[in-house]
C-alpha positions in Angstrom: 125.2 144.1 70.1 127.6 142.4 67.8 126.6 142.8 64.1 124.3 145.7 65.0 125.4 147.9 62.1 124.7 145.1 59.6 121.3 144.5 61.1 120.4 148.1 60.7 121.7 148.3 57.2 119.3 145.5 56.2 119.8 141.8 55.7 118.2 138.7 54.3 117.6 136.4 57.3 116.1 133.1 56.3 113.9 131.3 58.8 115.8 128.0 59.0 113.9 124.8 58.3 114.5 121.4 60.0 116.2 118.6 58.0 114.8 115.2 58.9 115.4 111.6 57.8 112.6 109.4 56.8 112.5 108.2 60.4 111.9 111.8 61.4 115.3 112.1 63.2 117.6 115.0 62.7 119.6 114.8 59.5 122.7 116.6 60.7 124.5 116.5 57.3 121.6 118.2 55.5 120.8 120.6 58.4 124.4 121.9 58.2 124.1 122.0 54.4 121.1 124.3 54.7 123.0 126.7 56.8 125.9 126.7 54.4 123.5 127.3 51.5 122.0 130.4 53.2 125.3 132.0 54.1 126.9 131.2 50.7 123.8 132.7 49.0 124.6 136.0 50.7 122.2 135.9 53.6 123.3 138.2 56.4 122.0 135.9 59.1 120.0 132.9 60.1 117.0 132.5 62.4 116.9 129.1 64.1 114.3 127.5 66.4 111.5 129.6 64.9 108.2 128.6 63.3 109.8 127.3 60.1 112.2 125.1 62.3 109.0 123.6 63.8 108.1 124.6 67.4 107.8 120.9 68.2 111.5 120.6 68.5 110.9 121.8 72.1 108.8 118.7 72.9 110.8 116.7 75.5 110.0 113.6 73.6 111.7 115.1 70.5 114.4 117.2 72.3 115.9 118.8 69.2 116.1 122.4 70.3 119.6 122.2 71.7 121.2 120.1 69.0 119.6 122.2 66.2 120.7 125.5 67.7 124.2 124.1 68.5 124.7 122.8 65.0 123.6 126.0 63.3 125.9 128.1 65.5 128.8 125.8 64.9 128.2 125.8 61.1 127.9 129.6 61.0 131.2 130.0 63.0 132.9 127.7 60.4 131.6 129.8 57.6 132.8 133.0 59.4 136.2 131.4 59.8 136.5 130.4 56.2 135.1 133.6 54.6 135.8 136.4 57.2 132.1 137.4 56.9 130.0 137.5 60.1 126.4 136.4 60.3 123.7 137.7 62.6 122.5 134.6 64.5 118.9 134.8 65.8 117.5 132.1 68.1 113.8 131.6 68.5 112.6 131.9 72.1 109.3 130.4 73.1 107.2 129.3 76.0 106.1 130.6 79.4 108.7 132.7 81.2 110.8 130.0 82.9 111.1 128.2 79.6 111.8 131.4 77.7 114.6 132.4 80.1 116.2 129.0 79.8 116.1 129.2 76.0 117.5 132.7 76.1 120.4 131.8 78.3 121.2 128.7 76.1 121.1 130.8 72.9 123.3 133.5 74.5 125.9 130.9 75.7 126.0 129.5 72.1 126.8 132.9 70.7 123.5 133.9 69.3 123.2 137.7 68.8 119.4 138.0 69.4 116.4 136.2 70.7 113.3 136.2 68.5 110.7 136.3 71.3 107.4 134.6 70.5 104.5 135.3 72.8 102.2 132.6 71.4 102.5 130.6 74.6 100.9 133.4 76.6 97.5 133.8 74.9 95.7 135.0 78.0 98.3 137.3 79.4 97.7 141.0 79.9 100.0 143.6 78.3 101.6 144.1 81.7 102.3 140.4 82.1 103.7 140.2 78.5 106.0 143.2 79.1 107.3 141.7 82.3 108.0 138.5 80.4 109.8 140.5 77.7 111.9 142.5 80.1 113.0 139.3 81.9 114.2 137.8 78.6 115.8 141.1 77.6 118.0 140.9 80.7 119.6 137.8 79.2 119.8 138.4 75.4 119.1 141.3 73.1 115.5 141.1 71.8 114.1 140.7 68.3 110.4 141.4 68.8 108.0 139.2 66.9 104.4 139.8 65.8 103.3 136.4 64.5 100.0 136.0 62.6 97.3 134.1 64.5 96.9 131.6 61.6 100.1 129.9 62.6 99.9 130.3 66.4 100.4 134.0 67.1 98.1 136.3 69.1 96.9 139.8 68.5 99.0 142.5 70.2 97.8 146.0 70.7 99.4 149.3 69.7 99.8 150.0 73.4 101.8 146.8 73.9 104.2 147.7 71.1 104.6 151.2 72.3 105.7 150.0 75.8 107.7 147.2 74.2 109.8 149.8 72.3 110.8 151.3 75.7 112.7 148.1 76.7 116.3 148.9 76.2 117.2 145.4 75.1 114.9 145.6 72.0 117.1 145.8 69.0 114.7 144.7 66.2 111.2 143.7 65.5 109.9 141.1 63.0 106.5 142.3 61.8 104.5 139.3 60.5 100.8 139.6 61.2 99.9 139.5 57.5 97.7 142.4 58.3 98.3 146.1 57.2 96.5 147.6 60.2 98.6 145.6 62.7 101.8 146.3 60.7 101.1 150.0 61.1 100.5 149.6 64.9 104.1 148.4 65.2 105.5 151.1 62.8 103.6 153.8 64.7 104.9 152.5 68.1 108.5 152.5 66.9 108.2 156.1 65.5 106.4 157.4 68.6 108.9 155.8 70.9 111.7 158.0 69.4 113.8 154.8 68.8 113.3 154.5 65.1 117.1 154.8 64.6 117.8 152.1 67.2 115.1 149.5 66.5 115.5 147.8 63.1 112.2 146.8 61.5 112.2 143.5 59.6 109.3 142.3 57.5 107.9 138.9 58.1 104.9 139.6 56.0 105.6 136.9 53.3 102.5 138.1 51.4 103.8 141.7 51.1 107.6 141.5 51.0 108.5 144.0 48.2 106.0 146.7 49.2 107.2 146.5 52.8 110.8 146.9 51.8 110.5 149.4 49.0 109.0 152.5 50.7 109.1 154.3 54.0 106.1 154.1 56.3 105.2 157.8 56.8 102.9 158.6 59.6 101.9 161.8 61.4 104.9 161.9 63.8 107.6 160.6 61.5 108.7 157.8 59.3 110.3 154.4 59.6 111.5 151.8 57.0 111.8 148.0 56.9 115.5 147.3 56.7 115.3 143.7 55.6 113.4 140.5 56.1 113.3 137.6 58.4 111.1 135.3 56.3 110.0 131.8 55.8 109.8 132.6 52.1 113.5 133.4 52.1 114.3 129.9 53.3 114.0 128.9 49.6 115.4 130.5 46.5 117.7 132.5 48.9 120.2 133.7 46.3 117.3 135.5 44.5 116.2 137.0 47.8 119.6 138.5 48.3 119.6 139.9 44.8 116.2 141.4 45.4 117.1 143.1 48.6 120.3 144.4 47.0 118.2 145.9 44.2 115.8 147.5 46.6 118.6 149.0 48.6 120.2 150.4 45.4 116.8 151.8 44.4 116.3 153.5 47.7 119.8 154.9 47.6 119.2 156.3 44.1 116.0 158.3 44.8 113.6 155.5 43.9 115.0 154.9 40.4 113.6 151.6 39.2 110.9 151.4 41.9 108.0 150.9 39.5 109.7 147.8 37.9 110.5 146.3 41.3 107.0 147.0 42.6 105.5 145.3 39.5 107.4 142.1 40.4 105.7 141.9 43.8 102.6 140.1 42.5 104.7 137.2 41.1 106.5 136.7 44.5 103.2 136.8 46.4 101.6 134.3 44.0 104.6 132.0 44.5 104.4 132.4 48.2 100.7 131.6 48.2 101.5 128.2 46.7 104.5 127.4 49.0 102.7 128.7 52.1 99.4 127.0 51.2 97.4 130.2 51.7 94.2 128.7 50.2 94.2 126.2 53.0 95.0 128.6 55.8 98.7 127.8 55.7 98.3 124.2 56.7 101.0 123.1 54.4 103.4 126.1 54.8 106.4 124.1 56.2 105.9 121.2 53.9 105.7 123.6 50.9 109.1 125.0 51.7 110.5 121.5 52.3 109.2 120.4 48.8 111.3 123.1 47.1 114.4 122.2 49.1 113.7 118.5 48.3 113.5 119.2 44.6 116.8 121.0 44.8 118.5 118.2 46.7 119.1 120.1 49.9 116.6 117.9 51.8 116.1 114.2 51.3 112.3 114.5 51.7 109.7 116.9 53.0 109.0 115.1 56.3 107.8 117.1 59.3 108.0 116.1 62.9 104.2 115.5 62.9 103.6 112.6 60.5 100.2 114.2 59.7 101.8 117.4 58.5 102.3 117.4 54.8 101.2 119.2 51.6 97.5 119.9 51.3 95.7 117.9 48.6 96.0 120.6 45.9 99.2 122.2 47.0 101.7 120.1 44.9 100.0 121.3 41.7 100.2 124.9 42.8 103.9 124.5 43.5 104.4 123.0 40.1 102.5 125.9 38.6 104.4 128.7 40.2 107.8 127.0 39.7 107.1 126.9 36.0 105.5 130.3 35.8 108.3 132.2 37.6 111.7 130.6 36.9 113.3 133.9 37.6 112.4 133.5 41.3 114.3 130.2 41.6 118.0 129.6 42.3 118.2 126.0 41.1 121.4 126.6 39.1 123.2 128.1 42.1 122.2 125.2 44.3 123.2 122.7 41.7 126.7 124.2 41.4 127.3 124.1 45.1 125.3 121.2 46.6 128.1 118.7 46.8 130.3 121.1 48.7 127.5 122.0 51.2 126.8 118.3 51.7 130.4 117.4 52.5 
């Protein structure tokens, strides 16, 4: 796979939001600006067509999957041409098998490196059926496995499923995002016991536990594995700081854990901020609108509109976002965005 060494080294991969106008149509100018922001901030890749991009882009009445994926791929290629730096391009793949295969082929033809394969559309499928689905998609595009928490549409997946999933040759990475330590360990154990820990890059999607996931190996009875980077909705905002954080963690790990206590101590602030942005107290109902609100304040988005007119901040969420933004200014990258916004919006 192209960019495989970078993926295994460890990258910041923001889960790309959807820029809309007040009429809830695609705002192409700001959608491209978001991609430029992430890549200029130092992100090593982008993930498009995922939960943060809003799964409803696939609704035939909305029909935004193809234009959004196409625009992100074109903008990333432009960035690569101007800077000489490549980006790992991850496309979300959803739906029953026929739909998933169509999406995989489209992403491959656009030049996406991997398909982030959601299994949320198959809630009643057996492990055997799920694995057949994954193998079929893996014949088209390298796979980025995805354990999505049930609160935002995912389904529980057994250790046995993940152990068999790791046997699929096309599996290159797994995003672990159940927001649950037991289920996170199921995936880690499956990767270790498959003997493919050196081939399958683990990426945290546990936005509530980013720093602990990245800072230390997971050591189990039969070996160890480490999260290399993150594919995160939280990293769709304040991305420059996310890149600095991952760089600091990589330096810490390369230097025998020097500075680990200080980095670990900062984890609570990041989780507190994430709770406000993701609307944890309301079971994540405002998670996408919360990210949009930060990007709106920075000028990257014109508003926090979602495709569903009923989807917005929860009643108490705006005050929580105000609180964490004031409490943790070191987590924000407002000055970086301000200095570059006009260029990104060209």
